[in-house]
Structure formats: structure tokens, C-alpha cells
DOTORRO-796702 format. One record per residue: residue in one letter; x, y negated, z of N, C-alpha, C in turn. Coordinates in steps of 0.02 Angstrom, whole numbers, plus 32768, in hexadecimal, padded with zeros to 4 digits. Atoms other than C-alpha are relative to their C-alpha. Layout:
N
AXYZXYZXYZ
...
END
This chain:
93
X7FDD7FD67FD0C52818206F527FFE80477FE7
X7FFD7FBB8017C56318CC6F217FE5802F8035
X801A7FCD7FD2C522196B6F6F8032800D8039
X7FCD7FF47FCDC5C819856FCA80017FC68033
X8002803A7FD3C5C018D470117FC38002802D
X803E7FFB7FDAC50C18ED7047800680378035
X7FF67FC97FD0C53B1993709A802D7FE98039
X7FD280187FCDC5CC194070F67FDE7FCD802D
X802480317FD9C55D18B1712E7FCE8023802F
X80307FDB7FD8C4D61928716A802380268039
X7FDA7FDC7FCEC558198F71C680197FD08037
X7FEA80337FCFC59E18F2721A7FC87FEB802E
X803980137FD7C4F218BE72557FEB8039802E
X80117FC67FD7C4CF196E729380308006803B
X7FCF7FFC7FCAC570196D72F97FF27FCB8035
X801080357FD0C54318C673487FC280128028
X803E7FEE7FDEC49319017371800A80398032
X7FF47FC87FD3C4CE19A573BB802E7FEE803A
X7FD480177FCAC5571950741F7FD87FDA8035
X802B80257FD1C4D818DA746C7FD2802F8025
X802B7FCF7FDFC463196B748E802680278035
X7FD77FDC7FCFC4EF19CA74E6800E7FD3803D
X7FF2802E7FC9C51E1931754D7FC37FF7802D
X803D800B7FD9C46A191375837FEC803F8026
X800E7FC17FDEC45119CB75AD802E800A803C
X7FD17FF97FC9C4EE19CD76167FF27FCD8038
X801380317FCDC4B8192D766F7FC480188028
X803A7FE67FDDC411197E769980148039802F
X7FE77FCA7FD5C46A1A1876DC80287FE4803A
X7FD9801F7FCAC4E019AA773F7FD27FE38035
X8030801D7FD0C44D1950778E7FE28038802C
X801C7FC87FDAC40519F977C28034801D8030
X7FCA7FE67FD6C4AE1A21781180227FC88028
X7FE880357FD4C4C11981787680337FD37FE0
X7FCF80298024C528192877F08047800E8017
X7FBE7FEB7FEAC5BE1989782C801980387FD2
X7FE47FC88026C63219F577C58007803C802E
X7FF97FC37FD7C6461AA678007FFC803D7FD5
X80037FC08023C6311B5A77D27FCC80007FC9
X803380028033C5921B367772801B7FE37FBF
X7FE58020803CC5EE1AC376FA8038802B7FE2
X7FCB7FD48019C6851B3776EE7FE280397FD7
X801F7FC78021C6121BC776BE7FDF7FEB7FBE
X80208018803DC5AD1B63763F80347FF07FCB
X7FCB80128030C64B1B2075EE8021803F7FE4
X7FDE7FC48016C6A11BC975E87FD5802A7FD0
X802D7FD8802AC60B1C2775A27FF37FDE7FBE
X800F8025803DC5E11B9F7525803A80027FCF
X7FC68002802CC6911B9074E0801480467FE7
X7FF07FBC8016C6AF1C4C74DC7FD080187FCA
X80327FEA8031C60D1C6D747F80087FD97FBE
X7FF58027803DC62D1BDE7406803E80187FDB
X7FC27FE8801FC6DE1C1C73E77FF580437FDE
X800E7FBE801EC6A21CCE73C87FD77FF97FC1
X802B800C803AC61C1C90735180297FE47FC6
X7FD7801F8035C6981C2472F1803480317FE5
X7FCF7FD08016C71B1CAD72EC7FE380347FD0
X80227FD0802CC69D1D22729A7FF37FE27FBB
X80168020803EC6711CA4721480367FD87FDC
X7FCE802B801FC70B1C3A71F6803680297FDE
X7FC97FE08023C78B1C6D717680417FE8801F
X7FBE80147FE6C8441C60719C800D7FB67FEF
X7FF580458015C8461BBB713C7FD67FCF802A
X802D802A7FD9C7B91B7871AA80108001804B
X7FF07FF87FB9C80C1BA6724F800E7FBE8023
X7FF180417FE1C84D1AF6726F7FC17FD68009
X803F80257FFBC7A11AAC724E7FD7801C803A
X80257FE07FC9C7511B2A72C5801E7FEC8043
X7FDD80147FC2C7D41B0073497FEE7FB78012
X801180467FF5C7AE1A4673347FB77FFA8019
X804680017FEBC6F31A6873477FFA8014804A
X80017FEB7FBBC7121AC473EA801D7FC9802E
X7FE280367FD9C77E1A3374267FCE7FC9800D
X803480337FF7C6EC19BC740C7FD280158039
X802B7FE87FCAC67D1A28747A80247FFD8043
X7FD980017FC2C7071A3774FC80067FB9801B
X7FFB80467FEBC71B197974FF7FBF7FE88020
X804080147FE3C661196675247FFC80198048
X7FFF7FE67FBCC67419D675BC80307FD7802C
X7FCE80267FDBC711197875F27FE67FBB8012
X801D80427FF4C6B818D175DF7FCD80028039
X80327FFA7FCBC628190C764B8022800D8043
X7FDE7FED7FC2C69B195A76CD80227FC28020
X7FDD803B7FE5C6FF18B776DE7FD07FCB8019
X803180327FEBC660185276F57FD280168037
X802E7FE87FCCC60818BF7774800D7FDE8043
X800580227FBFC5DC1879781D7FF87FB57FF6
X800F8045800FC5C817D377C57FC97FFA7FCD
X80347FFF8034C541180677497FBD7FEB801F
X804580117FEEC49717B577577FD780137FC3
X80297FE98037C418180F76EC7FC17FD77FFF
X803B802A8008C391179C76AA7FC5802C7FEB
X803D7FDB8013C2E017E376A27FD07FD37FDD
END
């Protein structure tokens, strides 16, 4: 396996791990908020995506803009997935 392949594999695993961590964190926050969407989720989503976008905009070149946009879309989908499942979520302890 080349270094580039290893880097891509490591990046893929990191994305999966961080996506799961975000989902679990949002589920825990949802539980603290009665498993109901509301202002708390709106604020967390807005702040998270704005900060991530600002961070990526500072670091991404013009050629990487589409990749940065796709990364933000992944995070946004995680919020959307949680939002659509609220009031039916059962958090296992």
C-alpha cells in the first residue's frame, strides 16, 4: 500500500469515527432536551456548520472548495438525520 493510499484510508476511517462521535454527541444532547428538536438543535447546527465552514475557507485552496463543500454537506446530513429521527430516538445506556 502506498503512502497516499494509506493516508486516504486513514482519512476515511477518521471521517467514519468522527461522524459516529458527532451522532452520539447529538443523541446525548437530544436526550437532555427531551428528544425534541428545537432552538437548541438549531443553534448547535448553525454554530457548528458556520465554524467548520470558516475553518475550511481559511485552509482550503480554490481547487479544494468542492471537497470542503462536500465535507460540510456530510456534517449537515448528520444533523438532518438526527432531526428527522427525534421524538423516536431511544438512547441506550
